[in-house]
OpenMM code with the backbone's topology and positions (N, CA, C; nanometers):
from openmm import Vec3, app, unit

residues = "MET PHE ARG GLN ARG VAL HIS ILE TYR PRO LYS THR ILE ASP GLY TRP ASN GLU ALA VAL LYS LEU THR ASP GLU LEU ASN LYS LEU SER VAL SER ARG SER TRP THR SER GLY THR ILE TRP MET GLN THR VAL GLY ASP GLY SER GLU PHE VAL ALA GLU PHE ASP PHE PRO ASP LEU ALA THR PHE GLN ARG GLU ASN GLU GLU ILE LEU ARG ASP LYS GLU ALA VAL GLU LEU PHE ARG LYS PHE GLU ALA ILE GLU ARG HIS ARG PRO GLY HIS SER GLU LEU LEU GLU THR ALA LEU THR VAL GLY".split()
positions = [
    Vec3(2.9557, 12.8469, -15.7809),
    Vec3(2.9419, 12.6655, -15.8170),
    Vec3(2.8712, 12.6872, -15.9085),
    Vec3(2.9407, 12.5408, -15.9928),
    Vec3(2.8813, 12.5228, -16.0872),
    Vec3(2.8255, 12.3718, -16.1018),
    Vec3(2.7127, 12.3483, -16.1855),
    Vec3(2.6444, 12.2244, -16.1376),
    Vec3(2.6188, 12.1372, -16.2778),
    Vec3(2.6807, 12.0246, -16.3178),
    Vec3(2.6363, 11.9766, -16.4435),
    Vec3(2.5584, 11.8618, -16.4167),
    Vec3(2.4194, 11.8522, -16.5012),
    Vec3(2.3425, 11.7806, -16.4960),
    Vec3(2.4093, 11.6735, -16.6340),
    Vec3(2.3980, 11.5423, -16.6286),
    Vec3(2.3968, 11.4595, -16.7678),
    Vec3(2.2901, 11.3386, -16.7788),
    Vec3(2.2068, 11.3777, -16.8320),
    Vec3(2.0988, 11.2502, -16.8478),
    Vec3(2.1104, 11.1284, -16.9444),
    Vec3(2.0779, 11.0487, -16.8574),
    Vec3(2.1401, 10.9211, -16.9377),
    Vec3(1.9884, 10.8381, -16.9333),
    Vec3(1.9684, 10.8025, -17.0537),
    Vec3(1.8385, 10.7133, -17.0981),
    Vec3(1.8586, 10.5744, -17.1422),
    Vec3(1.8625, 10.4949, -17.0113),
    Vec3(1.8979, 10.3117, -17.0929),
    Vec3(1.7527, 10.2904, -17.1552),
    Vec3(1.8127, 10.1686, -17.2520),
    Vec3(1.6973, 10.1070, -17.3107),
    Vec3(1.6136, 9.9917, -17.2606),
    Vec3(1.6928, 9.9066, -17.1296),
    Vec3(1.6020, 9.7981, -17.0917),
    Vec3(1.6843, 9.8447, -16.9570),
    Vec3(1.6200, 9.7585, -16.8483),
    Vec3(1.6141, 9.7181, -16.7225),
    Vec3(1.7561, 9.6874, -16.6701),
    Vec3(1.8064, 9.5762, -16.7998),
    Vec3(1.9848, 9.5476, -16.7625),
    Vec3(2.0824, 9.6633, -16.8022),
    Vec3(2.0314, 9.7343, -16.8877),
    Vec3(2.0933, 9.8403, -16.9349),
    Vec3(2.0702, 9.9540, -16.8243),
    Vec3(1.9921, 9.9762, -16.7060),
    Vec3(1.9639, 10.0971, -16.5958),
    Vec3(2.0643, 10.0241, -16.4868),
    Vec3(2.0811, 9.9140, -16.5223),
    Vec3(2.1665, 9.8538, -16.3971),
    Vec3(2.3092, 9.8666, -16.4298),
    Vec3(2.3446, 9.8123, -16.5820),
    Vec3(2.4688, 9.8598, -16.6072),
    Vec3(2.5110, 9.9908, -16.6231),
    Vec3(2.3949, 10.1022, -16.6311),
    Vec3(2.4625, 10.2415, -16.6749),
    Vec3(2.4665, 10.2696, -16.5253),
    Vec3(2.3815, 10.2693, -16.3697),
    Vec3(2.4800, 10.2597, -16.2392),
    Vec3(2.5801, 10.2086, -16.2366),
    Vec3(2.5730, 10.0918, -16.2747),
    Vec3(2.7300, 10.0049, -16.2292),
    Vec3(2.8183, 10.1013, -16.3184),
    Vec3(2.8406, 10.1567, -16.4321),
    Vec3(2.9315, 10.2185, -16.5162),
    Vec3(2.9467, 10.3801, -16.4494),
    Vec3(2.8550, 10.4192, -16.3998),
    Vec3(2.8447, 10.5287, -16.2942),
    Vec3(2.9183, 10.5598, -16.1953),
    Vec3(2.8848, 10.4335, -16.1166),
    Vec3(2.9838, 10.3891, -16.0077),
    Vec3(3.1364, 10.3936, -16.0475),
    Vec3(3.1578, 10.2822, -16.1297),
    Vec3(3.3061, 10.2532, -16.2072),
    Vec3(3.3645, 10.4473, -16.2062),
    Vec3(3.2894, 10.5143, -16.3111),
    Vec3(3.3499, 10.6208, -16.3408),
    Vec3(3.3840, 10.7368, -16.1961),
    Vec3(3.2660, 10.7194, -16.1357),
    Vec3(3.2827, 10.7923, -15.9869),
    Vec3(3.4388, 10.7658, -15.9365),
    Vec3(3.4540, 10.6248, -15.8807),
    Vec3(3.6016, 10.5429, -15.8622),
    Vec3(3.7088, 10.5748, -15.9217),
    Vec3(3.7039, 10.6069, -16.0953),
    Vec3(3.7972, 10.6858, -16.1765),
    Vec3(3.8147, 10.7935, -16.1073),
    Vec3(3.7472, 10.8647, -16.0989),
    Vec3(3.7206, 11.0138, -16.0811),
    Vec3(3.8270, 11.0332, -15.9614),
    Vec3(3.7549, 10.9703, -15.8669),
    Vec3(3.8020, 10.9907, -15.7077),
    Vec3(3.9864, 10.9523, -15.7157),
    Vec3(4.0132, 10.8281, -15.8117),
    Vec3(4.1777, 10.8183, -15.8192),
    Vec3(4.2210, 10.9287, -15.9226),
    Vec3(4.1903, 11.0240, -15.9983),
    Vec3(4.2397, 11.1290, -16.0808),
    Vec3(4.1908, 11.2704, -15.9935),
    Vec3(4.1466, 11.2787, -15.9297),
    Vec3(4.1060, 11.4022, -15.8338),
    Vec3(4.0074, 11.4519, -15.9312),
    Vec3(3.9489, 11.4011, -15.9698),
    Vec3(3.8387, 11.4700, -16.0393),
    Vec3(3.6942, 11.4576, -15.9373),
    Vec3(3.6039, 11.5433, -16.0069),
    Vec3(3.4442, 11.5712, -15.9365),
    Vec3(3.4120, 11.4207, -15.9469),
    Vec3(3.3245, 11.3907, -15.8564),
    Vec3(3.3144, 11.2243, -15.8317),
    Vec3(3.1308, 11.2821, -15.8339),
    Vec3(3.0492, 11.2285, -15.9095),
    Vec3(2.8908, 11.2433, -15.9393),
    Vec3(2.8069, 11.1782, -15.8040),
    Vec3(2.6697, 11.2408, -15.8514),
    Vec3(2.5383, 11.1669, -15.7488),
    Vec3(2.4453, 11.1193, -15.8550),
    Vec3(2.3932, 10.9999, -15.8606),
    Vec3(2.2913, 10.9919, -15.9529),
    Vec3(2.1627, 10.9898, -15.8885),
    Vec3(2.0611, 11.0516, -15.9671),
    Vec3(1.9147, 11.0738, -15.9084),
    Vec3(1.8440, 11.0006, -16.0484),
    Vec3(1.7201, 10.9461, -15.9642),
    Vec3(1.6233, 10.9017, -16.0860),
    Vec3(1.5132, 11.0099, -16.0443),
    Vec3(1.4086, 10.9959, -16.1251),
    Vec3(1.2803, 11.1117, -16.0735),
    Vec3(1.2042, 10.9551, -16.0184),
    Vec3(1.1261, 11.0693, -15.9207),
    Vec3(1.0562, 10.9624, -15.8599),
    Vec3(0.9092, 10.9936, -15.9294),
    Vec3(0.8424, 11.0586, -16.0120),
    Vec3(0.7384, 11.0337, -16.0975),
    Vec3(0.8251, 11.1217, -16.2315),
    Vec3(0.7313, 11.0834, -16.3371),
    Vec3(0.7934, 11.1280, -16.4785),
    Vec3(0.8437, 11.0192, -16.5512),
    Vec3(0.9480, 11.0362, -16.6355),
    Vec3(0.9917, 10.9519, -16.7278),
    Vec3(1.0744, 10.8458, -16.6048),
    Vec3(1.0337, 10.6922, -16.6459),
    Vec3(1.0515, 10.6119, -16.5311),
    Vec3(1.2157, 10.5548, -16.6156),
    Vec3(1.2562, 10.5644, -16.7269),
    Vec3(1.3638, 10.5042, -16.7701),
    Vec3(1.4956, 10.6248, -16.8046),
    Vec3(1.4772, 10.7224, -16.7160),
    Vec3(1.5600, 10.8571, -16.6856),
    Vec3(1.6453, 10.8393, -16.5866),
    Vec3(1.7868, 10.8711, -16.5916),
    Vec3(1.8388, 10.9261, -16.4538),
    Vec3(1.9173, 11.0014, -16.4870),
    Vec3(1.9570, 11.1040, -16.3600),
    Vec3(2.0526, 11.1821, -16.4151),
    Vec3(2.1813, 11.1957, -16.2850),
    Vec3(2.2788, 11.2127, -16.3737),
    Vec3(2.4210, 11.2444, -16.2841),
    Vec3(2.4523, 11.3472, -16.2228),
    Vec3(2.4613, 11.4114, -16.1454),
    Vec3(2.4756, 11.5712, -16.1197),
    Vec3(2.6825, 11.5826, -16.0686),
    Vec3(2.7064, 11.6952, -16.0911),
    Vec3(2.8388, 11.6934, -16.0354),
    Vec3(2.8624, 11.8580, -16.0052),
    Vec3(2.8770, 11.8521, -15.8952),
    Vec3(2.9423, 12.0276, -15.8293),
    Vec3(3.0202, 12.0372, -15.8549),
    Vec3(3.0824, 12.1248, -15.9490),
    Vec3(3.2352, 12.2215, -15.9599),
    Vec3(3.1995, 12.3563, -15.8830),
    Vec3(3.3387, 12.4005, -15.8259),
    Vec3(3.3363, 12.4807, -15.7214),
    Vec3(3.3180, 12.6298, -15.8412),
    Vec3(3.4101, 12.6099, -15.9534),
    Vec3(3.3776, 12.7326, -16.0440),
    Vec3(3.4100, 12.6899, -16.2130),
    Vec3(3.3892, 12.7624, -16.2996),
    Vec3(3.3986, 12.7269, -16.4363),
    Vec3(3.5464, 12.6660, -16.4966),
    Vec3(3.6237, 12.7103, -16.4302),
    Vec3(3.7706, 12.7003, -16.4620),
    Vec3(3.7801, 12.4941, -16.4400),
    Vec3(3.7562, 12.4994, -16.3029),
    Vec3(3.7586, 12.3480, -16.2821),
    Vec3(3.6773, 12.2624, -16.3488),
    Vec3(3.5479, 12.2835, -16.4065),
    Vec3(3.4617, 12.2600, -16.4835),
    Vec3(3.5490, 12.2123, -16.5956),
    Vec3(3.5938, 12.3411, -16.6626),
    Vec3(3.6887, 12.2767, -16.8221),
    Vec3(3.7680, 12.2317, -16.8062),
    Vec3(3.8885, 12.2475, -16.7038),
    Vec3(3.9945, 12.1383, -16.6906),
    Vec3(3.9552, 12.0096, -16.6281),
    Vec3(3.9084, 11.9418, -16.5914),
    Vec3(3.8670, 11.8212, -16.5377),
    Vec3(3.7671, 11.7843, -16.7042),
    Vec3(3.6951, 11.8242, -16.7460),
    Vec3(3.6191, 11.8143, -16.8875),
    Vec3(3.7332, 11.7525, -16.9800),
    Vec3(3.8339, 11.8029, -16.9787),
    Vec3(3.9719, 11.8140, -17.0868),
    Vec3(4.0505, 11.7149, -17.0185),
    Vec3(4.0550, 11.7267, -16.9306),
    Vec3(4.1080, 11.6036, -16.8701),
    Vec3(4.0402, 11.4801, -16.8913),
    Vec3(3.9309, 11.4365, -16.8388),
    Vec3(3.8786, 11.3123, -16.8935),
    Vec3(3.8550, 11.2946, -17.0651),
    Vec3(3.8284, 11.3599, -17.1381),
    Vec3(3.8356, 11.3976, -17.2940),
    Vec3(3.9085, 11.3004, -17.3363),
    Vec3(4.0594, 11.3597, -17.2812),
    Vec3(4.1855, 11.2873, -17.2811),
    Vec3(4.2569, 11.1612, -17.1757),
    Vec3(4.1213, 11.0883, -17.1323),
    Vec3(4.1816, 11.0136, -17.0323),
    Vec3(4.1541, 10.8471, -17.0766),
    Vec3(4.1972, 10.7603, -17.1142),
    Vec3(4.1919, 10.6395, -17.2244),
    Vec3(4.0825, 10.5354, -17.1363),
    Vec3(4.0909, 10.5682, -17.0141),
    Vec3(4.0071, 10.5019, -16.8730),
    Vec3(3.8809, 10.5324, -16.8869),
    Vec3(3.8659, 10.7285, -16.8911),
    Vec3(3.7187, 10.6946, -16.9183),
    Vec3(3.6195, 10.7477, -17.0373),
    Vec3(3.7400, 10.7797, -17.1572),
    Vec3(3.6677, 10.7753, -17.2665),
    Vec3(3.5934, 10.6304, -17.2920),
    Vec3(3.6775, 10.4982, -17.2490),
    Vec3(3.6145, 10.3446, -17.2457),
    Vec3(3.4719, 10.3265, -17.2128),
    Vec3(3.5195, 10.3630, -17.0670),
    Vec3(3.3751, 10.4053, -16.9949),
    Vec3(3.2521, 10.4761, -17.0832),
    Vec3(3.2693, 10.5722, -17.1224),
    Vec3(3.1248, 10.6649, -17.1979),
    Vec3(3.0969, 10.5892, -17.3133),
    Vec3(3.2111, 10.5278, -17.3696),
    Vec3(3.1867, 10.4166, -17.4902),
    Vec3(3.0648, 10.3280, -17.4276),
    Vec3(3.0511, 10.2621, -17.3348),
    Vec3(3.0149, 10.1520, -17.2792),
    Vec3(2.8770, 10.1951, -17.2455),
    Vec3(2.8731, 10.3607, -17.2342),
    Vec3(2.7168, 10.3863, -17.2194),
    Vec3(2.6574, 10.4154, -17.3373),
    Vec3(2.7316, 10.4147, -17.4442),
    Vec3(2.6723, 10.4575, -17.5857),
    Vec3(2.6239, 10.2921, -17.6303),
    Vec3(2.6340, 10.2100, -17.5583),
    Vec3(2.6166, 10.0909, -17.5673),
    Vec3(2.4583, 10.0249, -17.5120),
    Vec3(2.3958, 10.1117, -17.4101),
    Vec3(2.3076, 10.0928, -17.3263),
    Vec3(2.1941, 10.1828, -17.3628),
    Vec3(2.2468, 10.2908, -17.3922),
    Vec3(2.1609, 10.3782, -17.4216),
    Vec3(2.0443, 10.3929, -17.5227),
    Vec3(1.9236, 10.4332, -17.5179),
    Vec3(1.8403, 10.4540, -17.5608),
    Vec3(1.8852, 10.5367, -17.7257),
    Vec3(1.8455, 10.5226, -17.8408),
    Vec3(1.9094, 10.6275, -17.9354),
    Vec3(1.8389, 10.7816, -17.9413),
    Vec3(1.8964, 10.8825, -17.8965),
    Vec3(1.8307, 10.9719, -17.8357),
    Vec3(1.9710, 11.1101, -17.8400),
    Vec3(1.9051, 11.2154, -17.8703),
    Vec3(2.0565, 11.3109, -17.8349),
    Vec3(2.1032, 11.3340, -17.7349),
    Vec3(2.2075, 11.3172, -17.6917),
    Vec3(2.3305, 11.3245, -17.5678),
    Vec3(2.2399, 11.4704, -17.4658),
    Vec3(2.1910, 11.4449, -17.3473),
    Vec3(2.1220, 11.5851, -17.2983),
    Vec3(2.2236, 11.6214, -17.2044),
    Vec3(2.2512, 11.7331, -17.1880),
    Vec3(2.3313, 11.7550, -17.0462),
    Vec3(2.3128, 11.8830, -17.0144),
    Vec3(2.3132, 11.9707, -16.8901),
    Vec3(2.3392, 12.1042, -16.8259),
    Vec3(2.4137, 12.1587, -16.7661),
    Vec3(2.4171, 12.3126, -16.7814),
    Vec3(2.5500, 12.3507, -16.6849),
    Vec3(2.5095, 12.4718, -16.6351),
    Vec3(2.4694, 12.4192, -16.4663),
    Vec3(2.3591, 12.5570, -16.3833),
    Vec3(2.4871, 12.5908, -16.2912),
    Vec3(2.4652, 12.7180, -16.2768),
    Vec3(2.5541, 12.8052, -16.1747),
    Vec3(2.4770, 12.8986, -16.0885),
    Vec3(2.5035, 12.9255, -15.9386),
    Vec3(2.4625, 13.0104, -15.8590),
    Vec3(2.4073, 13.1077, -15.8881),
    Vec3(2.2763, 13.1270, -15.8700),
    Vec3(2.1931, 13.2292, -15.9050),
    Vec3(2.2703, 13.3274, -15.8142),
    Vec3(2.2464, 13.4450, -15.8661),
    Vec3(2.3143, 13.5508, -15.7384),
    Vec3(2.2068, 13.7279, -15.7750),
    Vec3(2.1912, 13.7610, -15.6808),
    Vec3(2.1292, 13.9115, -15.7110),
    Vec3(2.1272, 13.9862, -15.8055),
    Vec3(2.0645, 14.0289, -15.8678),
    Vec3(2.1384, 14.1710, -15.9697),
    Vec3(2.1143, 14.2760, -15.9519),
    Vec3(2.2004, 14.3911, -15.9789),
    Vec3(2.2261, 14.5265, -15.9557),
    Vec3(2.2843, 14.5549, -15.7714),
] * unit.nanometer
topology = app.Topology()
chain = topology.addChain("A")
for resn in residues:
    res = topology.addResidue(resn, chain)
    for name in ("N", "CA", "C"):
        topology.addAtom(name, app.Element.getBySymbol(name[0]), res)
């Protein structure tokens, strides 16, 4: 399994609420396109102006295929542009984790 984490840093409280709404819209679009939908998390302690969207993929091929489809999808790209308007200016940050296996 592969887990993608996308860190989102809204500038304001209104931006926070808009980011949650946009994430919900992206999830609805993902379901309609048969893409993986995500779960959003906020830190219980730590940076209070960050939330993380997590997406679980069964394999790397699915992750790659869906990301290529999303980047070519006009509606998805429009949603990503809306995120740009509400985020603080800092480098985009995402992670891709995989299930840990025993070695040897």
